[in-house]
C-alpha positions in Angstrom: -12.0 -8.3 -21.7 -11.1 -11.2 -19.8 -14.8 -12.5 -18.2 -14.0 -11.6 -15.2 -12.4 -8.2 -15.1 -15.6 -5.4 -15.1 -16.3 -2.0 -14.6 -17.5 -0.9 -11.2 -19.7 3.2 -11.1 -19.4 4.8 -8.1 -22.4 5.4 -8.9 -23.7 1.5 -8.4 -25.1 -0.1 -5.3 -22.2 -1.6 -2.3 -23.4 -5.0 -2.8 -24.2 -5.5 -6.4 -21.7 -4.7 -10.1 -22.4 -2.3 -12.5 -25.1 -2.6 -14.5 -24.9 -4.9 -16.9 -21.8 -6.9 -15.6 -22.3 -10.5 -13.3 -18.7 -12.3 -12.3 -18.7 -15.2 -14.5 -16.6 -17.7 -12.7 -16.0 -18.8 -9.0 -12.4 -19.8 -8.1 -12.7 -24.1 -6.5 -12.0 -24.5 -3.3 -9.8 -27.3 -2.7 -11.1 -29.8 -0.1 -9.4 -30.7 3.1 -7.8 -27.4 3.3 -3.8 -26.7 5.1 -3.1 -27.9 8.4 -1.5 -24.9 10.5 1.3 -26.9 11.2 2.5 -26.9 7.0 1.7 -22.9 6.1 5.7 -22.0 7.0 5.9 -24.5 4.4 2.8 -24.0 2.1 5.1 -21.6 -0.6 8.3 -24.2 -0.6 6.5 -27.1 -2.1 7.6 -27.6 -5.6 6.7 -28.2 -8.5 2.8 -26.7 -8.7 1.2 -25.0 -11.5 1.7 -21.5 -11.8 4.9 -21.0 -9.6 8.1 -21.3 -10.1 10.2 -24.6 -9.8 13.2 -22.1 -8.9 13.7 -19.1 -6.4 15.6 -17.5 -9.9 12.3 -17.9 -12.1 10.6 -15.9 -9.4 12.5 -13.5 -8.9 12.9 -12.7 -12.7 8.9 -12.3 -12.5 8.3 -9.8 -9.6 11.3 -7.5 -11.7 9.4 -7.8 -14.5 6.1 -7.1 -13.0 7.8 -4.0 -11.4 9.0 -2.5 -13.9 6.3 -3.1 -16.7 4.2 -0.8 -13.9 7.3 1.7 -13.6 7.1 2.0 -16.1 3.7 4.0 -16.7 3.2 7.7 -15.0 0.8 7.6 -13.1 0.3 10.1 -10.4 -2.0 10.0 -8.5 -6.2 10.5 -10.2 -4.6 11.0 -13.8 -5.4 9.0 -16.6 -1.4 6.9 -16.1 -3.5 6.0 -12.4 -6.5 4.3 -14.8 -4.4 2.4 -17.3 -1.9 1.3 -14.1 -5.8 0.0 -12.5 -5.8 -1.8 -14.8 -3.5 -3.5 -16.2 -3.8 -4.7 -12.4 -7.1 -6.0 -12.6 -6.4 -7.3 -16.2 -3.4 -9.3 -14.3 -5.0 -10.1 -11.1 -8.4 -11.5 -13.0 -6.2 -13.7 -15.2 -4.7 -15.1 -11.7 -8.2 -16.9 -11.7 -10.0 -13.7 -9.1 -13.4 -11.5 -9.8 -12.2 -8.4 -10.4 -13.4 -5.1 -9.7 -12.2 -1.5 -11.1 -14.4 1.3 -8.7 -14.2 4.6 -10.4 -14.8 7.2 -7.8 -14.2 11.5 -7.4 -10.7 12.3 -6.0 -8.5 15.4 -5.6 -5.6 13.9 -6.4 -2.9 16.3 -4.4 -1.9 16.8 -1.2 0.4 19.7 -1.7 -2.8 21.8 -2.9 -5.4 21.8 0.3 -2.4 21.6 3.0 0.2 24.2 1.5 -3.7 26.4 0.8 -3.7 26.3 4.9 -0.3 27.0 5.4 -0.9 29.8 3.4 -4.0 30.8 5.7 -1.0 30.3 8.6 1.0 32.6 7.7 -1.8 35.5 6.6 -3.2 34.6 11.1 0.0 35.3 11.8 -0.2 39.0 9.3 -3.1 40.1 10.6 -2.4 39.2 14.9 0.2 42.0 14.2 -3.3 44.4 13.5 -6.3 45.9 15.3 -9.0 43.9 17.9 -10.9 42.8 14.7 -8.3 41.7 12.2 -6.3 39.2 15.3 -9.7 37.6 16.0 -9.7 37.2 12.0 -7.1 35.8 12.7 -7.4 33.8 15.3 -10.1 32.2 13.3 -8.2 32.1 9.9 -5.8 29.8 12.3 -7.8 28.3 14.3 -9.3 27.1 11.2 -6.4 26.2 9.0 -4.9 24.3 11.6 -8.0 22.6 12.3 -8.3 21.5 8.3 -4.5 20.4 8.5 -5.6 17.8 10.8 -8.5 16.5 9.3 -6.9 15.9 6.1 -4.0 14.6 7.5 -5.1 12.4 10.2 -7.7 9.9 8.1 -10.9 12.4 8.4 -13.2 13.3 5.7 -10.3 16.0 3.8 -12.9 18.9 4.4 -11.1 20.9 2.7 -10.4 19.5 -0.3 -14.3 19.8 -1.4 -13.9 23.4 -2.3 -10.7 21.6 -4.7 -11.0 21.0 -7.4 -11.9 16.5 -8.1 -10.6 13.6 -10.2 -11.5 10.5 -10.8 -9.2 7.8 -8.8 -9.7 4.4 -9.9 -9.7 1.0 -7.4 -9.4 -2.6 -8.1 -10.9 -5.0 -6.0 -10.2 -8.5 -6.7 -12.2 -11.2 -4.7 -10.9 -14.7 -4.1 -10.9 -18.1 -1.8 -14.7 -19.0 -0.4 -17.2 -15.6 -1.4 -20.0 -16.8 1.0 -17.6 -17.4 4.5 -18.4 -15.1 7.1 -14.5 -14.1 7.7 -12.9 -11.5 5.2 -9.4 -10.9 4.9 -8.1 -7.5 3.1 -5.2 -6.6 1.5 -4.8 -3.3 0.8 -1.5 -1.9 -1.2 -1.5 1.3 -3.8 -0.6 1.9 -8.0 -0.1 5.5 -7.9 3.1 7.4 -7.7 3.9 10.4 -5.9 5.9 13.5 -6.7 9.1 13.9 -5.9 11.0 17.4 -3.5 13.8 18.2 -1.7 12.4 17.2 1.3 12.6 13.6 0.5 16.7 13.8 -0.8 17.4 10.5 0.5 21.1 12.8 1.9 17.8 13.7 5.0 17.6 10.6 5.8 21.2 9.6 5.8 22.1 13.3 8.0 19.6 11.2 10.5 20.4 7.9 10.8 23.8 8.5 11.3 23.3 11.2 14.7 20.6 8.5 15.7 21.0 6.9 19.2 21.2 2.9 18.5 18.0 1.4 19.9 18.2 -0.8 22.3 16.6 -4.2 22.8 12.7 -3.9 23.6 12.5 0.1 22.7 10.3 1.6 20.3 11.8 4.1 16.7 9.9 6.3 15.6 10.0 8.4 12.1 9.8 11.5 11.8 7.4 13.3 12.9 6.8 15.7 9.4 4.0 17.3 9.7 4.1 18.4 13.3 5.4 21.7 11.4 2.0 22.2 9.3 0.3 22.1 11.6 2.1 24.1 14.2 2.5 27.1 11.9 -1.0 28.3 12.0 -2.2 26.5 15.7 0.7 29.3 16.8 -0.3 32.1 14.6 -3.8 31.5 16.1 -2.8 31.6 19.4 -0.7 34.6 18.3 -3.0 36.2 17.0 -5.9 35.3 20.6 -3.1 36.3 23.1 -2.0 39.4 21.4 2.0 37.6 21.3 4.2 38.9 18.8 6.9 35.8 19.2 4.0 33.2 19.6 2.6 35.3 15.8 6.3 35.6 14.4 6.8 32.0 14.8 4.0 30.3 13.5 3.7 32.4 10.2 7.2 31.7 9.5 6.4 27.4 10.2 3.4 28.3 7.7 5.6 30.3 5.0 8.1 27.3 5.3 5.6 24.4 5.2 4.1 26.8 2.1 7.2 26.7 0.6 7.6 22.6 0.5 5.0 22.4 -1.3 5.7 24.7 -3.7 8.0 23.3 -4.6 6.8 19.0 -3.9 4.2 20.9 -6.3 6.5 21.7 -9.2 8.9 18.1 -8.8 8.3 15.3 -10.8 6.8 12.0 -10.1 8.2 9.0 -9.1 8.2 5.7 -11.3 7.2 4.3 -7.4 9.0 1.0 -8.3 9.7 0.6 -4.1 6.7 2.7 -3.3 4.1 1.1 -3.8 4.0 -1.0 -6.9 6.1 -3.6 -5.1 3.2 -4.2 -2.8 0.8 -4.3 -5.6 3.0 -6.7 -7.5 3.4 -8.7 -3.8 -0.8 -9.4 -4.2 -0.5 -9.5 -8.3 2.2 -13.1 -6.8 -0.4 -14.0 -3.6 -3.6 -14.3 -6.2 -1.5 -17.3 -8.4 -0.6 -18.7 -5.3 -4.4 -18.1 -3.7 -6.1 -19.5 -7.2 -3.8 -23.0 -7.6 -4.4 -23.6 -3.2 -6.9 -21.6 -2.8 -7.9 -21.3 1.5 -11.1 -23.0 2.9 -13.5 -20.9 4.7 -12.6 -17.7 3.9 -13.2 -14.3 1.6 -10.0 -12.7 0.2 -10.5 -9.5 -1.0 -7.1 -7.8 -2.6 -7.5 -4.0 -2.8 -5.3 -2.0 -5.1 -6.5 1.6 -4.8 -5.2 5.1 -6.3 -4.7 8.3 -5.0 -3.0 6.8 -1.7 -0.4 9.2 -2.1 -3.2 12.3 -2.1 -3.3 11.1 1.7 -5.2 8.2 1.4 -7.8 9.0 -1.4 -8.5 6.3 -2.8 -8.3 3.9 0.3 -11.1 6.6 1.8 -13.5 5.6 -1.3 -12.9 2.1 -0.6 -13.5 1.8 3.1 -16.8 4.6 2.9 -17.9 2.0 0.0 -17.5 -1.9 1.5 -16.5 -1.1 5.5 -20.2 -1.1 6.4 -20.5 -4.6 4.6 -17.9 -6.0 6.4 -18.4 -6.8 10.1 -15.4 -6.0 12.0 -14.6 -8.8 14.3 -14.4 -11.4 11.3 -12.1 -9.4 8.8 -9.0 -8.8 9.4 -7.1 -6.2 7.5 -2.7 -6.0 5.6 -1.9 -3.1 4.4 0.9 -4.3 1.9 3.2 -0.9 1.3 6.8 -0.6 -0.2 8.0 -4.0 0.3 11.6 -3.8 -2.0 13.5 -1.9 1.0 16.4 -4.0 2.3 14.5 -5.5 5.4 11.1 -6.1 6.3 9.1 -4.7 9.2 4.9 -4.8 10.6 4.4 -1.6 12.1 3.5 -0.9 15.6 2.0 2.4 14.8 1.2 5.3 12.7 -0.2 8.6 12.6 0.9 11.8 11.0 -0.1 13.4 14.4 -2.0 11.9 16.4 -0.2 7.8 16.9 -2.4 4.8 16.3 -1.5 1.6 17.5 -2.5 -2.1 15.7 -3.6 -4.7 17.5 -0.9 -7.0 19.8 -3.2 -9.8 18.6 -2.3 -9.0 15.1 1.4 -8.4 15.3 2.0 -11.6 17.3 0.4 -13.5 14.6 2.7 -12.4 12.1 5.8 -12.2 14.2 5.7 -15.6 14.5 4.3 -16.7 10.8 7.6 -14.3 10.3 10.2 -16.0 12.2 8.5 -19.5 11.2 9.5 -18.7 8.0 12.6 -17.8 8.9 11.7 -14.0 7.8 14.4 -11.9 10.1 11.4 -8.7 10.5 13.2 -4.9 11.4 11.6 -4.4 14.9 9.7 -2.3 16.8 9.0 0.5 14.4 6.4 3.4 14.6 5.4 5.7 11.5 4.5 9.6 12.2 3.4 9.4 8.7 0.1 6.9 7.2 -0.5 4.5 5.4 -3.4 2.8 4.0 -3.9 0.8 7.0 -5.0 3.7 9.0 -8.4 3.8 7.8 -8.9 -0.1 8.6 -6.8 0.6 12.0 -9.4 3.7 12.9 -12.4 1.5 12.6 -11.5 -0.7 14.6 -10.9 -3.4 12.3 -8.2 -6.5 13.3 -5.1 -4.7 10.1 -1.6 -5.5 10.8 1.0 -3.3 8.3 3.0 -4.8 6.2 6.0 -2.6 5.0 10.4 -2.6 4.4 13.6 -0.7 5.4 17.3 -0.8 4.8 20.2 0.4 6.3 18.9 3.9 7.5 16.1 3.4 9.2 13.8 4.7 6.2 12.3 3.0 2.8 14.8 2.9 0.4 14.4 6.0 -2.5 10.8 6.9 -0.9 9.4 9.6 -3.1 13.0 10.2 -4.9 13.9 9.6 -9.2 16.2 7.4 -7.6 12.8 4.4 -6.7 12.9 2.4 -10.4 12.7 -1.3 -10.6 17.5 -1.9 -10.2 17.0 -0.6 -6.9 13.9 -2.6 -5.1 15.0 -5.6 -3.6 13.6 -8.8 -4.5 14.3 -11.0 -1.5 12.9 -8.5 -0.1 9.7 -8.8 -1.9 9.8 -12.0 -2.4 9.7 -12.5 1.4 6.8 -10.8 1.5 5.0 -13.0 -0.8 5.8 -16.2 1.1 4.7 -14.0 4.4 1.0 -12.6 2.9 0.2 -16.1 2.1 1.8 -17.9 5.2 -0.8 -15.3 6.2 -4.0 -16.3 4.4 -3.5 -19.7 5.3 -2.6 -19.8 8.9 -6.2 -17.3 8.9 -8.3 -20.1 6.5 -7.1 -22.2 9.5 -7.2 -20.4 12.8 -8.8 -16.8 13.5 -7.4 -16.0 17.0 -9.4 -12.4 16.5 
């Protein structure tokens, strides 16, 4: 085993390592650092050890690494997810990082808890049309189901999942830069893969794009709030039971039944290759590790994190946050989520959230927008995601943070949760731009901390 790679068990102390293991390597810091004025040209300098001289060489390596990880069958909290985590960890260790794999307990799906809560909404709707005692029970059942949905999809504690079977998920945590620095940059991607389902058919996004009005400059564009009906179903059923309204009860029951059917279809659907979502983000971190090993940032610690079970609603990030956030000072930590960066055009989200919308801090947005402009990278502007990424946990915890993603011409990530999410359909120019932007961001933060 590579001496830089070791396992850390879930029971290990937050600040320590797994019993019997130690960190054997520390990356040296280049004297003098990098001038802030040099950052835009940083990744263009050639030749340098470990960095290809031609863009074609970089694209070939990115495609090879995307293909290797996409070939692994890796649903959340599975043996395949563990295999992907081990491969990512080894690649980061080979690049010079100090790496550990952190197992944690997770449920590993979202369709089971949300499907069960939707069925509870159906039951509440039926109880709403019976006697007083049944209506009282329907009110409690529907209200409890709605509260469970809210907790499950908004970066909560996943209380309902504690009643469901659990498996092991695997987070990869790699450290680079100055281990004694007071400031830390955390870059997060995920290596597990989603299941498909009819709701993710690209034809839906294409149809919505045809009817979407062209936004005026400066206006925000929101993705469809797909979880609103999941919450509204049991909530309306509870309201119908409480008030005796047959209309509310029927409407809530219908919405809950539809949601349950969607989740059942996802449960029976295959796991996608996940080349874009989010092996592209993982490979971005792997390439970034090579560049940071060649020219480490001075006075800055960098954590490259690849989570498991993101596709089961960020369970891996929840475990990482619970274990590591208490040791990361909020004012001295910046978190960048790198998710799905292989579509046609990069973007920096203005905010995200499946139900409640959380906005990213303006100084972080201005920083990355400015760097992208200096690098000649055109960003899709003003996008609000009515979904959620691993970045949500850092955002809710108050860290300076941002989320780097990408979209296709239809305004959605390319081949999102669809069997065509394969290495052949990744835009490697966009992925290479993500590498350049992440590299420039780390070195800019090492020179000037704006938060």
